[in-house]
Every structure is written in C-alpha cells, then in structure tokens.
N, CA, C and O atoms as a Maestro MAE file, in Angstrom:
{
 s_m_m2io_version
 :::
 2.0.0
}

f_m_ct {
 s_m_title
 :::
 protein
 m_atom[340] {
  # First column is atom index #
  i_m_mmod_type
  r_m_x_coord
  r_m_y_coord
  r_m_z_coord
  i_m_residue_number
  s_m_chain_name
  s_m_pdb_residue_name
  s_m_pdb_atom_name
  i_m_atomic_number
  :::
  1 25 5.134 29.927 14.766 1 A "MET " " N  " 7
  2 3 5.037 28.594 15.036 1 A "MET " " CA " 6
  3 2 6.090 27.644 14.276 1 A "MET " " C  " 6
  4 15 6.339 27.739 13.074 1 A "MET " " O  " 8
  5 25 6.624 26.791 15.085 2 A "ILE " " N  " 7
  6 3 7.731 26.037 14.448 2 A "ILE " " CA " 6
  7 2 6.985 24.625 14.140 2 A "ILE " " C  " 6
  8 15 6.416 23.939 14.989 2 A "ILE " " O  " 8
  9 25 7.103 24.327 12.742 3 A "LYS " " N  " 7
  10 3 6.521 22.998 12.426 3 A "LYS " " CA " 6
  11 2 7.603 21.753 12.636 3 A "LYS " " C  " 6
  12 15 8.775 21.872 12.277 3 A "LYS " " O  " 8
  13 25 7.141 20.683 13.185 4 A "LYS " " N  " 7
  14 3 7.877 19.664 13.498 4 A "LYS " " CA " 6
  15 2 7.846 18.599 12.421 4 A "LYS " " C  " 6
  16 15 6.797 18.501 11.784 4 A "LYS " " O  " 8
  17 25 8.794 17.832 12.147 5 A "ASN " " N  " 7
  18 3 8.782 16.770 11.045 5 A "ASN " " CA " 6
  19 2 7.638 15.830 11.389 5 A "ASN " " C  " 6
  20 15 7.508 15.311 12.498 5 A "ASN " " O  " 8
  21 25 6.814 15.646 10.354 6 A "LYS " " N  " 7
  22 3 5.761 14.663 10.494 6 A "LYS " " CA " 6
  23 2 5.827 13.668 9.446 6 A "LYS " " C  " 6
  24 15 5.871 14.002 8.262 6 A "LYS " " O  " 8
  25 25 5.837 12.353 9.858 7 A "ALA " " N  " 7
  26 3 6.043 11.209 9.013 7 A "ALA " " CA " 6
  27 2 4.682 11.197 8.128 7 A "ALA " " C  " 6
  28 15 3.690 11.858 8.438 7 A "ALA " " O  " 8
  29 25 4.760 10.389 7.027 8 A "ALA " " N  " 7
  30 3 3.626 10.191 6.202 8 A "ALA " " CA " 6
  31 2 2.580 9.417 6.968 8 A "ALA " " C  " 6
  32 15 2.922 8.538 7.759 8 A "ALA " " O  " 8
  33 25 1.366 9.707 6.762 9 A "TYR " " N  " 7
  34 3 0.180 9.008 7.607 9 A "TYR " " CA " 6
  35 2 0.393 7.523 7.299 9 A "TYR " " C  " 6
  36 15 0.360 6.779 8.279 9 A "TYR " " O  " 8
  37 25 0.591 7.005 6.177 10 A "LYS " " N  " 7
  38 3 0.637 5.512 5.928 10 A "LYS " " CA " 6
  39 2 1.826 4.985 6.846 10 A "LYS " " C  " 6
  40 15 1.727 3.950 7.504 10 A "LYS " " O  " 8
  41 25 2.843 5.709 6.832 11 A "GLU " " N  " 7
  42 3 4.061 5.226 7.581 11 A "GLU " " CA " 6
  43 2 3.668 5.137 9.123 11 A "GLU " " C  " 6
  44 15 3.963 4.123 9.756 11 A "GLU " " O  " 8
  45 25 3.102 6.044 9.636 12 A "ALA " " N  " 7
  46 3 2.708 6.165 11.001 12 A "ALA " " CA " 6
  47 2 1.605 5.085 11.237 12 A "ALA " " C  " 6
  48 15 1.628 4.420 12.272 12 A "ALA " " O  " 8
  49 25 0.655 4.905 10.304 13 A "GLU " " N  " 7
  50 3 -0.318 3.916 10.484 13 A "GLU " " CA " 6
  51 2 0.265 2.592 10.448 13 A "GLU " " C  " 6
  52 15 -0.149 1.815 11.308 13 A "GLU " " O  " 8
  53 25 1.155 2.162 9.618 14 A "GLU " " N  " 7
  54 3 1.817 0.842 9.655 14 A "GLU " " CA " 6
  55 2 2.488 0.619 10.988 14 A "GLU " " C  " 6
  56 15 2.328 -0.433 11.606 14 A "GLU " " O  " 8
  57 25 3.283 1.664 11.456 15 A "LYS " " N  " 7
  58 3 3.978 1.413 12.737 15 A "LYS " " CA " 6
  59 2 3.007 1.159 13.786 15 A "LYS " " C  " 6
  60 15 3.233 0.230 14.561 15 A "LYS " " O  " 8
  61 25 1.933 1.874 13.918 16 A "LEU " " N  " 7
  62 3 0.925 1.783 14.905 16 A "LEU " " CA " 6
  63 2 0.252 0.296 14.861 16 A "LEU " " C  " 6
  64 15 0.071 -0.317 15.912 16 A "LEU " " O  " 8
  65 25 -0.064 -0.186 13.753 17 A "HIS " " N  " 7
  66 3 -0.588 -1.484 13.484 17 A "HIS " " CA " 6
  67 2 0.488 -2.507 14.117 17 A "HIS " " C  " 6
  68 15 0.137 -3.458 14.816 17 A "HIS " " O  " 8
  69 25 1.736 -2.241 13.827 18 A "GLU " " N  " 7
  70 3 2.805 -3.273 14.296 18 A "GLU " " CA " 6
  71 2 2.685 -3.165 15.833 18 A "GLU " " C  " 6
  72 15 2.486 -4.185 16.492 18 A "GLU " " O  " 8
  73 25 2.789 -2.074 16.359 19 A "ILE " " N  " 7
  74 3 2.945 -1.863 17.840 19 A "ILE " " CA " 6
  75 2 1.536 -2.571 18.516 19 A "ILE " " C  " 6
  76 15 1.583 -3.339 19.478 19 A "ILE " " O  " 8
  77 25 0.422 -2.208 17.902 20 A "CYS " " N  " 7
  78 3 -0.810 -2.812 18.512 20 A "CYS " " CA " 6
  79 2 -0.930 -4.263 18.349 20 A "CYS " " C  " 6
  80 15 -1.408 -4.904 19.285 20 A "CYS " " O  " 8
  81 25 -0.565 -4.851 17.301 21 A "ILE " " N  " 7
  82 3 -0.524 -6.380 17.111 21 A "ILE " " CA " 6
  83 2 0.496 -6.944 17.977 21 A "ILE " " C  " 6
  84 15 0.144 -7.819 18.768 21 A "ILE " " O  " 8
  85 25 1.716 -6.569 17.941 22 A "GLU " " N  " 7
  86 3 2.832 -7.282 18.564 22 A "GLU " " CA " 6
  87 2 2.978 -6.906 20.044 22 A "GLU " " C  " 6
  88 15 3.306 -7.802 20.821 22 A "GLU " " O  " 8
  89 25 2.763 -5.651 20.513 23 A "ASP " " N  " 7
  90 3 3.012 -5.420 21.899 23 A "ASP " " CA " 6
  91 2 1.709 -5.161 22.751 23 A "ASP " " C  " 6
  92 15 1.780 -5.248 23.977 23 A "ASP " " O  " 8
  93 25 0.579 -4.860 22.158 24 A "ILE " " N  " 7
  94 3 -0.689 -4.601 22.969 24 A "ILE " " CA " 6
  95 2 -1.604 -5.736 22.963 24 A "ILE " " C  " 6
  96 15 -2.018 -6.282 23.985 24 A "ILE " " O  " 8
  97 25 -1.916 -6.085 21.715 25 A "GLY " " N  " 7
  98 3 -2.748 -7.461 21.564 25 A "GLY " " CA " 6
  99 2 -4.249 -7.284 21.945 25 A "GLY " " C  " 6
  100 15 -4.892 -8.236 22.387 25 A "GLY " " O  " 8
  101 25 -4.775 -6.096 21.774 26 A "GLU " " N  " 7
  102 3 -6.138 -5.867 22.095 26 A "GLU " " CA " 6
  103 2 -6.918 -5.403 20.874 26 A "GLU " " C  " 6
  104 15 -6.265 -4.846 19.992 26 A "GLU " " O  " 8
  105 25 -8.288 -5.565 20.696 27 A "GLU " " N  " 7
  106 3 -8.892 -4.971 19.492 27 A "GLU " " CA " 6
  107 2 -8.803 -3.610 19.463 27 A "GLU " " C  " 6
  108 15 -9.041 -2.931 20.462 27 A "GLU " " O  " 8
  109 25 -8.439 -3.084 18.266 28 A "TYR " " N  " 7
  110 3 -8.121 -1.617 17.979 28 A "TYR " " CA " 6
  111 2 -8.489 -1.309 16.632 28 A "TYR " " C  " 6
  112 15 -8.802 -2.193 15.835 28 A "TYR " " O  " 8
  113 25 -8.464 0.021 16.317 29 A "ARG " " N  " 7
  114 3 -8.575 0.518 15.055 29 A "ARG " " CA " 6
  115 2 -7.752 1.812 14.969 29 A "ARG " " C  " 6
  116 15 -7.672 2.568 15.936 29 A "ARG " " O  " 8
  117 25 -7.126 2.064 13.768 30 A "VAL " " N  " 7
  118 3 -6.372 3.280 13.597 30 A "VAL " " CA " 6
  119 2 -7.098 4.171 12.570 30 A "VAL " " C  " 6
  120 15 -7.397 3.786 11.439 30 A "VAL " " O  " 8
  121 25 -7.337 5.308 13.030 31 A "LEU " " N  " 7
  122 3 -8.136 6.192 12.084 31 A "LEU " " CA " 6
  123 2 -7.513 7.587 11.902 31 A "LEU " " C  " 6
  124 15 -6.942 8.125 12.851 31 A "LEU " " O  " 8
  125 25 -7.605 8.136 10.790 32 A "GLN " " N  " 7
  126 3 -7.186 9.473 10.511 32 A "GLN " " CA " 6
  127 2 -8.453 10.468 10.480 32 A "GLN " " C  " 6
  128 15 -9.400 10.364 9.701 32 A "GLN " " O  " 8
  129 25 -8.294 11.438 11.460 33 A "GLN " " N  " 7
  130 3 -9.644 12.267 11.413 33 A "GLN " " CA " 6
  131 2 -9.144 13.656 11.643 33 A "GLN " " C  " 6
  132 15 -7.934 13.802 11.818 33 A "GLN " " O  " 8
  133 25 -9.996 14.766 11.664 34 A "ALA " " N  " 7
  134 3 -9.609 16.038 11.682 34 A "ALA " " CA " 6
  135 2 -10.631 16.768 12.608 34 A "ALA " " C  " 6
  136 15 -11.786 16.366 12.750 34 A "ALA " " O  " 8
  137 25 -10.130 17.853 13.216 35 A "ASP " " N  " 7
  138 3 -10.973 18.723 14.036 35 A "ASP " " CA " 6
  139 2 -10.450 20.147 13.904 35 A "ASP " " C  " 6
  140 15 -9.709 20.435 12.964 35 A "ASP " " O  " 8
  141 25 -10.785 20.982 14.749 36 A "ASP " " N  " 7
  142 3 -10.302 22.516 14.631 36 A "ASP " " CA " 6
  143 2 -8.963 22.498 14.816 36 A "ASP " " C  " 6
  144 15 -8.347 23.437 14.312 36 A "ASP " " O  " 8
  145 25 -8.286 21.590 15.467 37 A "GLY " " N  " 7
  146 3 -6.817 21.675 15.625 37 A "GLY " " CA " 6
  147 2 -6.009 21.100 14.451 37 A "GLY " " C  " 6
  148 15 -4.778 21.129 14.444 37 A "GLY " " O  " 8
  149 25 -6.756 20.570 13.446 38 A "GLY " " N  " 7
  150 3 -6.151 19.934 12.239 38 A "GLY " " CA " 6
  151 2 -6.373 18.514 12.197 38 A "GLY " " C  " 6
  152 15 -7.270 17.977 12.846 38 A "GLY " " O  " 8
  153 25 -5.458 17.803 11.337 39 A "THR " " N  " 7
  154 3 -5.546 16.312 11.145 39 A "THR " " CA " 6
  155 2 -4.868 15.689 12.175 39 A "THR " " C  " 6
  156 15 -3.823 16.208 12.568 39 A "THR " " O  " 8
  157 25 -5.318 14.554 12.742 40 A "HIS " " N  " 7
  158 3 -4.674 13.852 13.696 40 A "HIS " " CA " 6
  159 2 -4.930 12.290 13.603 40 A "HIS " " C  " 6
  160 15 -5.780 11.860 12.824 40 A "HIS " " O  " 8
  161 25 -4.195 11.463 14.395 41 A "ILE " " N  " 7
  162 3 -4.499 10.099 14.431 41 A "ILE " " CA " 6
  163 2 -5.168 9.593 15.533 41 A "ILE " " C  " 6
  164 15 -4.836 9.996 16.647 41 A "ILE " " O  " 8
  165 25 -6.185 8.658 15.394 42 A "VAL " " N  " 7
  166 3 -6.990 8.242 16.490 42 A "VAL " " CA " 6
  167 2 -6.648 6.846 16.607 42 A "VAL " " C  " 6
  168 15 -6.687 6.151 15.592 42 A "VAL " " O  " 8
  169 25 -6.299 6.319 17.782 43 A "VAL " " N  " 7
  170 3 -6.228 4.896 18.073 43 A "VAL " " CA " 6
  171 2 -7.322 4.453 18.962 43 A "VAL " " C  " 6
  172 15 -7.336 4.865 20.122 43 A "VAL " " O  " 8
  173 25 -8.304 3.597 18.499 44 A "ALA " " N  " 7
  174 3 -9.504 3.340 19.257 44 A "ALA " " CA " 6
  175 2 -9.396 1.940 19.764 44 A "ALA " " C  " 6
  176 15 -8.980 1.017 19.064 44 A "ALA " " O  " 8
  177 25 -9.793 1.806 21.035 45 A "PHE " " N  " 7
  178 3 -9.819 0.526 21.796 45 A "PHE " " CA " 6
  179 2 -11.271 0.392 22.417 45 A "PHE " " C  " 6
  180 15 -11.982 1.382 22.589 45 A "PHE " " O  " 8
  181 25 -11.689 -0.971 22.763 46 A "GLU " " N  " 7
  182 3 -13.015 -1.176 23.245 46 A "GLU " " CA " 6
  183 2 -12.849 -1.333 24.610 46 A "GLU " " C  " 6
  184 15 -11.892 -1.913 25.123 46 A "GLU " " O  " 8
  185 25 -13.959 -0.717 25.324 47 A "GLU " " N  " 7
  186 3 -14.176 -0.779 26.770 47 A "GLU " " CA " 6
  187 2 -13.169 -0.043 27.623 47 A "GLU " " C  " 6
  188 15 -13.589 0.811 28.403 47 A "GLU " " O  " 8
  189 25 -11.845 -0.307 27.540 48 A "GLN " " N  " 7
  190 3 -10.750 0.440 28.307 48 A "GLN " " CA " 6
  191 2 -9.478 0.471 27.507 48 A "GLN " " C  " 6
  192 15 -9.248 -0.354 26.623 48 A "GLN " " O  " 8
  193 25 -8.616 1.490 27.855 49 A "MET " " N  " 7
  194 3 -7.381 1.448 27.206 49 A "MET " " CA " 6
  195 2 -6.413 0.421 27.841 49 A "MET " " C  " 6
  196 15 -6.284 0.347 29.063 49 A "MET " " O  " 8
  197 25 -5.781 -0.316 27.034 50 A "PRO " " N  " 7
  198 3 -4.791 -1.355 27.643 50 A "PRO " " CA " 6
  199 2 -3.732 -0.482 28.397 50 A "PRO " " C  " 6
  200 15 -3.328 0.625 28.043 50 A "PRO " " O  " 8
  201 25 -3.362 -1.194 29.501 51 A "GLY " " N  " 7
  202 3 -2.479 -0.560 30.500 51 A "GLY " " CA " 6
  203 2 -0.988 -0.108 29.890 51 A "GLY " " C  " 6
  204 15 -0.280 0.773 30.378 51 A "GLY " " O  " 8
  205 25 -0.719 -0.801 28.877 52 A "ASN " " N  " 7
  206 3 0.606 -0.529 28.309 52 A "ASN " " CA " 6
  207 2 0.595 0.328 27.048 52 A "ASN " " C  " 6
  208 15 1.631 0.587 26.435 52 A "ASN " " O  " 8
  209 25 -0.645 0.772 26.671 53 A "ALA " " N  " 7
  210 3 -0.775 1.559 25.592 53 A "ALA " " CA " 6
  211 2 0.094 2.858 25.429 53 A "ALA " " C  " 6
  212 15 0.721 3.127 24.404 53 A "ALA " " O  " 8
  213 25 0.060 3.566 26.469 54 A "ARG " " N  " 7
  214 3 0.844 4.869 26.508 54 A "ARG " " CA " 6
  215 2 2.314 4.573 26.725 54 A "ARG " " C  " 6
  216 15 3.126 5.453 26.442 54 A "ARG " " O  " 8
  217 25 2.729 3.393 27.211 55 A "GLU " " N  " 7
  218 3 4.170 3.117 27.163 55 A "GLU " " CA " 6
  219 2 4.709 2.965 25.644 55 A "GLU " " C  " 6
  220 15 5.790 3.429 25.280 55 A "GLU " " O  " 8
  221 25 3.812 2.251 24.798 56 A "TYR " " N  " 7
  222 3 4.313 1.861 23.476 56 A "TYR " " CA " 6
  223 2 3.889 3.045 22.386 56 A "TYR " " C  " 6
  224 15 4.486 3.135 21.313 56 A "TYR " " O  " 8
  225 25 2.891 3.875 22.726 57 A "ILE " " N  " 7
  226 3 2.352 4.843 21.818 57 A "ILE " " CA " 6
  227 2 2.297 6.181 22.377 57 A "ILE " " C  " 6
  228 15 1.252 6.555 22.910 57 A "ILE " " O  " 8
  229 25 3.393 7.005 22.308 58 A "PRO " " N  " 7
  230 3 3.622 8.268 22.840 58 A "PRO " " CA " 6
  231 2 2.681 9.234 21.964 58 A "PRO " " C  " 6
  232 15 2.290 8.913 20.842 58 A "PRO " " O  " 8
  233 25 2.360 10.439 22.584 59 A "SER " " N  " 7
  234 3 1.689 11.404 21.890 59 A "SER " " CA " 6
  235 2 2.479 12.724 22.147 59 A "SER " " C  " 6
  236 15 2.651 13.152 23.288 59 A "SER " " O  " 8
  237 25 2.972 13.379 20.981 60 A "PRO " " N  " 7
  238 3 2.788 13.059 19.741 60 A "PRO " " CA " 6
  239 2 3.511 11.842 19.066 60 A "PRO " " C  " 6
  240 15 4.621 11.521 19.490 60 A "PRO " " O  " 8
  241 25 2.966 11.192 18.094 61 A "PHE " " N  " 7
  242 3 3.592 9.888 17.539 61 A "PHE " " CA " 6
  243 2 4.043 10.256 16.159 61 A "PHE " " C  " 6
  244 15 3.277 10.674 15.291 61 A "PHE " " O  " 8
  245 25 5.262 10.087 16.015 62 A "MET " " N  " 7
  246 3 5.904 10.366 14.668 62 A "MET " " CA " 6
  247 2 5.551 11.669 14.078 62 A "MET " " C  " 6
  248 15 5.385 11.792 12.864 62 A "MET " " O  " 8
  249 25 5.432 12.644 14.912 63 A "GLY " " N  " 7
  250 3 5.066 14.158 14.525 63 A "GLY " " CA " 6
  251 2 3.541 14.280 14.417 63 A "GLY " " C  " 6
  252 15 3.047 15.339 14.028 63 A "GLY " " O  " 8
  253 25 2.791 13.240 14.747 64 A "TRP " " N  " 7
  254 3 1.254 13.345 14.615 64 A "TRP " " CA " 6
  255 2 0.599 13.606 16.030 64 A "TRP " " C  " 6
  256 15 0.972 13.012 17.042 64 A "TRP " " O  " 8
  257 25 -0.300 14.444 16.011 65 A "ARG " " N  " 7
  258 3 -1.086 14.559 17.336 65 A "ARG " " CA " 6
  259 2 -1.884 13.197 17.514 65 A "ARG " " C  " 6
  260 15 -2.462 12.764 16.517 65 A "ARG " " O  " 8
  261 25 -1.949 12.611 18.497 66 A "LEU " " N  " 7
  262 3 -2.490 11.331 18.677 66 A "LEU " " CA " 6
  263 2 -3.536 11.471 19.722 66 A "LEU " " C  " 6
  264 15 -3.315 12.160 20.718 66 A "LEU " " O  " 8
  265 25 -4.768 10.794 19.529 67 A "ILE " " N  " 7
  266 3 -5.893 10.781 20.498 67 A "ILE " " CA " 6
  267 2 -6.193 9.301 20.643 67 A "ILE " " C  " 6
  268 15 -6.289 8.552 19.671 67 A "ILE " " O  " 8
  269 25 -6.339 8.909 21.922 68 A "PHE " " N  " 7
  270 3 -6.845 7.568 22.315 68 A "PHE " " CA " 6
  271 2 -8.419 7.757 22.467 68 A "PHE " " C  " 6
  272 15 -8.927 8.698 23.076 68 A "PHE " " O  " 8
  273 25 -9.085 6.794 21.868 69 A "LEU " " N  " 7
  274 3 -10.559 6.769 21.894 69 A "LEU " " CA " 6
  275 2 -11.085 5.422 22.532 69 A "LEU " " C  " 6
  276 15 -10.730 4.347 22.050 69 A "LEU " " O  " 8
  277 25 -11.869 5.481 23.536 70 A "ILE " " N  " 7
  278 3 -12.370 4.236 24.127 70 A "ILE " " CA " 6
  279 2 -13.880 4.192 23.757 70 A "ILE " " C  " 6
  280 15 -14.596 5.173 23.959 70 A "ILE " " O  " 8
  281 25 -14.323 3.116 23.248 71 A "VAL " " N  " 7
  282 3 -15.659 2.859 22.754 71 A "VAL " " CA " 6
  283 2 -16.335 1.692 23.392 71 A "VAL " " C  " 6
  284 15 -15.613 0.864 23.947 71 A "VAL " " O  " 8
  285 25 -17.646 1.517 23.384 72 A "PRO " " N  " 7
  286 3 -18.228 0.462 23.943 72 A "PRO " " CA " 6
  287 2 -17.935 -0.833 23.254 72 A "PRO " " C  " 6
  288 15 -17.678 -0.828 22.051 72 A "PRO " " O  " 8
  289 25 -17.959 -1.930 23.937 73 A "GLY " " N  " 7
  290 3 -17.581 -3.294 23.354 73 A "GLY " " CA " 6
  291 2 -18.396 -3.595 22.218 73 A "GLY " " C  " 6
  292 15 -19.611 -3.448 22.349 73 A "GLY " " O  " 8
  293 25 -17.901 -4.020 21.041 74 A "GLY " " N  " 7
  294 3 -18.446 -4.434 19.843 74 A "GLY " " CA " 6
  295 2 -18.602 -3.321 18.958 74 A "GLY " " C  " 6
  296 15 -19.052 -3.589 17.844 74 A "GLY " " O  " 8
  297 25 -18.325 -2.119 19.218 75 A "SER " " N  " 7
  298 3 -18.501 -0.859 18.380 75 A "SER " " CA " 6
  299 2 -17.501 -0.924 17.200 75 A "SER " " C  " 6
  300 15 -17.811 -0.575 16.061 75 A "SER " " O  " 8
  301 25 -16.332 -1.375 17.534 76 A "LEU " " N  " 7
  302 3 -15.363 -1.240 16.344 76 A "LEU " " CA " 6
  303 2 -15.736 -2.077 15.275 76 A "LEU " " C  " 6
  304 15 -15.606 -1.631 14.135 76 A "LEU " " O  " 8
  305 25 -16.246 -3.392 15.472 77 A "GLU " " N  " 7
  306 3 -16.633 -4.306 14.460 77 A "GLU " " CA " 6
  307 2 -17.853 -3.691 13.662 77 A "GLU " " C  " 6
  308 15 -17.961 -3.836 12.445 77 A "GLU " " O  " 8
  309 25 -18.685 -3.053 14.368 78 A "ILE " " N  " 7
  310 3 -19.890 -2.427 13.700 78 A "ILE " " CA " 6
  311 2 -19.591 -1.147 12.905 78 A "ILE " " C  " 6
  312 15 -20.040 -0.956 11.775 78 A "ILE " " O  " 8
  313 25 -18.862 -0.344 13.519 79 A "PHE " " N  " 7
  314 3 -18.647 0.951 12.849 79 A "PHE " " CA " 6
  315 2 -17.439 1.160 12.071 79 A "PHE " " C  " 6
  316 15 -17.328 1.990 11.169 79 A "PHE " " O  " 8
  317 25 -16.460 0.287 12.511 80 A "HIS " " N  " 7
  318 3 -15.177 0.297 11.531 80 A "HIS " " CA " 6
  319 2 -14.734 -1.200 11.263 80 A "HIS " " C  " 6
  320 15 -13.714 -1.657 11.778 80 A "HIS " " O  " 8
  321 25 -15.552 -1.934 10.433 81 A "PRO " " N  " 7
  322 3 -15.219 -3.320 10.160 81 A "PRO " " CA " 6
  323 2 -13.864 -3.494 9.452 81 A "PRO " " C  " 6
  324 15 -13.490 -2.681 8.606 81 A "PRO " " O  " 8
  325 25 -13.179 -4.501 9.787 82 A "LEU " " N  " 7
  326 3 -11.852 -4.795 9.203 82 A "LEU " " CA " 6
  327 2 -11.995 -5.164 7.747 82 A "LEU " " C  " 6
  328 15 -11.073 -4.873 6.986 82 A "LEU " " O  " 8
  329 25 -13.174 -5.841 7.248 83 A "ASN " " N  " 7
  330 3 -13.216 -6.253 6.014 83 A "ASN " " CA " 6
  331 2 -14.298 -5.412 5.257 83 A "ASN " " C  " 6
  332 15 -15.453 -5.831 5.180 83 A "ASN " " O  " 8
  333 25 -13.953 -4.341 4.754 84 A "LYS " " N  " 7
  334 3 -14.909 -3.312 4.022 84 A "LYS " " CA " 6
  335 2 -15.185 -3.941 2.672 84 A "LYS " " C  " 6
  336 15 -14.218 -4.208 1.957 84 A "LYS " " O  " 8
  337 25 -16.538 -4.228 2.215 85 A "GLN " " N  " 7
  338 3 -16.841 -4.889 1.061 85 A "GLN " " CA " 6
  339 2 -17.690 -3.917 0.256 85 A "GLN " " C  " 6
  340 15 -18.118 -4.242 -0.851 85 A "GLN " " O  " 8
  :::
 }
 m_bond[339] {
  # First column is bond index #
  i_m_from
  i_m_to
  i_m_order
  :::
  1 1 2 1
  2 2 3 1
  3 3 4 2
  4 3 5 1
  5 5 6 1
  6 6 7 1
  7 7 8 2
  8 7 9 1
  9 9 10 1
  10 10 11 1
  11 11 12 2
  12 11 13 1
  13 13 14 1
  14 14 15 1
  15 15 16 2
  16 15 17 1
  17 17 18 1
  18 18 19 1
  19 19 20 2
  20 19 21 1
  21 21 22 1
  22 22 23 1
  23 23 24 2
  24 23 25 1
  25 25 26 1
  26 26 27 1
  27 27 28 2
  28 27 29 1
  29 29 30 1
  30 30 31 1
  31 31 32 2
  32 31 33 1
  33 33 34 1
  34 34 35 1
  35 35 36 2
  36 35 37 1
  37 37 38 1
  38 38 39 1
  39 39 40 2
  40 39 41 1
  41 41 42 1
  42 42 43 1
  43 43 44 2
  44 43 45 1
  45 45 46 1
  46 46 47 1
  47 47 48 2
  48 47 49 1
  49 49 50 1
  50 50 51 1
  51 51 52 2
  52 51 53 1
  53 53 54 1
  54 54 55 1
  55 55 56 2
  56 55 57 1
  57 57 58 1
  58 58 59 1
  59 59 60 2
  60 59 61 1
  61 61 62 1
  62 62 63 1
  63 63 64 2
  64 63 65 1
  65 65 66 1
  66 66 67 1
  67 67 68 2
  68 67 69 1
  69 69 70 1
  70 70 71 1
  71 71 72 2
  72 71 73 1
  73 73 74 1
  74 74 75 1
  75 75 76 2
  76 75 77 1
  77 77 78 1
  78 78 79 1
  79 79 80 2
  80 79 81 1
  81 81 82 1
  82 82 83 1
  83 83 84 2
  84 83 85 1
  85 85 86 1
  86 86 87 1
  87 87 88 2
  88 87 89 1
  89 89 90 1
  90 90 91 1
  91 91 92 2
  92 91 93 1
  93 93 94 1
  94 94 95 1
  95 95 96 2
  96 95 97 1
  97 97 98 1
  98 98 99 1
  99 99 100 2
  100 99 101 1
  101 101 102 1
  102 102 103 1
  103 103 104 2
  104 103 105 1
  105 105 106 1
  106 106 107 1
  107 107 108 2
  108 107 109 1
  109 109 110 1
  110 110 111 1
  111 111 112 2
  112 111 113 1
  113 113 114 1
  114 114 115 1
  115 115 116 2
  116 115 117 1
  117 117 118 1
  118 118 119 1
  119 119 120 2
  120 119 121 1
  121 121 122 1
  122 122 123 1
  123 123 124 2
  124 123 125 1
  125 125 126 1
  126 126 127 1
  127 127 128 2
  128 127 129 1
  129 129 130 1
  130 130 131 1
  131 131 132 2
  132 131 133 1
  133 133 134 1
  134 134 135 1
  135 135 136 2
  136 135 137 1
  137 137 138 1
  138 138 139 1
  139 139 140 2
  140 139 141 1
  141 141 142 1
  142 142 143 1
  143 143 144 2
  144 143 145 1
  145 145 146 1
  146 146 147 1
  147 147 148 2
  148 147 149 1
  149 149 150 1
  150 150 151 1
  151 151 152 2
  152 151 153 1
  153 153 154 1
  154 154 155 1
  155 155 156 2
  156 155 157 1
  157 157 158 1
  158 158 159 1
  159 159 160 2
  160 159 161 1
  161 161 162 1
  162 162 163 1
  163 163 164 2
  164 163 165 1
  165 165 166 1
  166 166 167 1
  167 167 168 2
  168 167 169 1
  169 169 170 1
  170 170 171 1
  171 171 172 2
  172 171 173 1
  173 173 174 1
  174 174 175 1
  175 175 176 2
  176 175 177 1
  177 177 178 1
  178 178 179 1
  179 179 180 2
  180 179 181 1
  181 181 182 1
  182 182 183 1
  183 183 184 2
  184 183 185 1
  185 185 186 1
  186 186 187 1
  187 187 188 2
  188 187 189 1
  189 189 190 1
  190 190 191 1
  191 191 192 2
  192 191 193 1
  193 193 194 1
  194 194 195 1
  195 195 196 2
  196 195 197 1
  197 197 198 1
  198 198 199 1
  199 199 200 2
  200 199 201 1
  201 201 202 1
  202 202 203 1
  203 203 204 2
  204 203 205 1
  205 205 206 1
  206 206 207 1
  207 207 208 2
  208 207 209 1
  209 209 210 1
  210 210 211 1
  211 211 212 2
  212 211 213 1
  213 213 214 1
  214 214 215 1
  215 215 216 2
  216 215 217 1
  217 217 218 1
  218 218 219 1
  219 219 220 2
  220 219 221 1
  221 221 222 1
  222 222 223 1
  223 223 224 2
  224 223 225 1
  225 225 226 1
  226 226 227 1
  227 227 228 2
  228 227 229 1
  229 229 230 1
  230 230 231 1
  231 231 232 2
  232 231 233 1
  233 233 234 1
  234 234 235 1
  235 235 236 2
  236 235 237 1
  237 237 238 1
  238 238 239 1
  239 239 240 2
  240 239 241 1
  241 241 242 1
  242 242 243 1
  243 243 244 2
  244 243 245 1
  245 245 246 1
  246 246 247 1
  247 247 248 2
  248 247 249 1
  249 249 250 1
  250 250 251 1
  251 251 252 2
  252 251 253 1
  253 253 254 1
  254 254 255 1
  255 255 256 2
  256 255 257 1
  257 257 258 1
  258 258 259 1
  259 259 260 2
  260 259 261 1
  261 261 262 1
  262 262 263 1
  263 263 264 2
  264 263 265 1
  265 265 266 1
  266 266 267 1
  267 267 268 2
  268 267 269 1
  269 269 270 1
  270 270 271 1
  271 271 272 2
  272 271 273 1
  273 273 274 1
  274 274 275 1
  275 275 276 2
  276 275 277 1
  277 277 278 1
  278 278 279 1
  279 279 280 2
  280 279 281 1
  281 281 282 1
  282 282 283 1
  283 283 284 2
  284 283 285 1
  285 285 286 1
  286 286 287 1
  287 287 288 2
  288 287 289 1
  289 289 290 1
  290 290 291 1
  291 291 292 2
  292 291 293 1
  293 293 294 1
  294 294 295 1
  295 295 296 2
  296 295 297 1
  297 297 298 1
  298 298 299 1
  299 299 300 2
  300 299 301 1
  301 301 302 1
  302 302 303 1
  303 303 304 2
  304 303 305 1
  305 305 306 1
  306 306 307 1
  307 307 308 2
  308 307 309 1
  309 309 310 1
  310 310 311 1
  311 311 312 2
  312 311 313 1
  313 313 314 1
  314 314 315 1
  315 315 316 2
  316 315 317 1
  317 317 318 1
  318 318 319 1
  319 319 320 2
  320 319 321 1
  321 321 322 1
  322 322 323 1
  323 323 324 2
  324 323 325 1
  325 325 326 1
  326 326 327 1
  327 327 328 2
  328 327 329 1
  329 329 330 1
  330 330 331 1
  331 331 332 2
  332 331 333 1
  333 333 334 1
  334 334 335 1
  335 335 336 2
  336 335 337 1
  337 337 338 1
  338 338 339 1
  339 339 340 2
  :::
 }
}
C-alpha cells in the first residue's frame, strides 16, 4: 500500500474553516474522528449539504479521508458548541 502525503490535521482544519466561512457560508463544524478505516476529518452541516460543498471540498482533502455528515437543525450548537467553557 502506498501512503500519500497527508497534511497536519491543524493545517487541513484551518483550510476547511477558511473554505466554509468564505465560500460556503452555512453552519458547520470540522471534527477529527476515527473508525475501522483510521482517522478522518468530518465536515458536519445542518439539515442538508450545501450545493457547492463538493465543489470546494474534495475528498480526499489534503491527504485526509473526508466525510460529510448531515445532522438535524440545531444539533451542532447542542452537541458541538463553538464556545466550550
């Protein structure tokens, strides 16, 4: 198996934030998770995936396996609040 170059998670996360804020403009969260396939990045949106998300966020993204997650409205604020205290 040939390993591809993978950017540091923080670098990929910062780029995803930039894309989601400047180009997509919908409520979102970027999460690092793992499953049987290894560590991956999840980009979560509420209700539906924005139509232009696949255009701006390809998979794989900067060498990372990327998963789009669609959650019910209000779920991101409840389960993944921006201001964790």
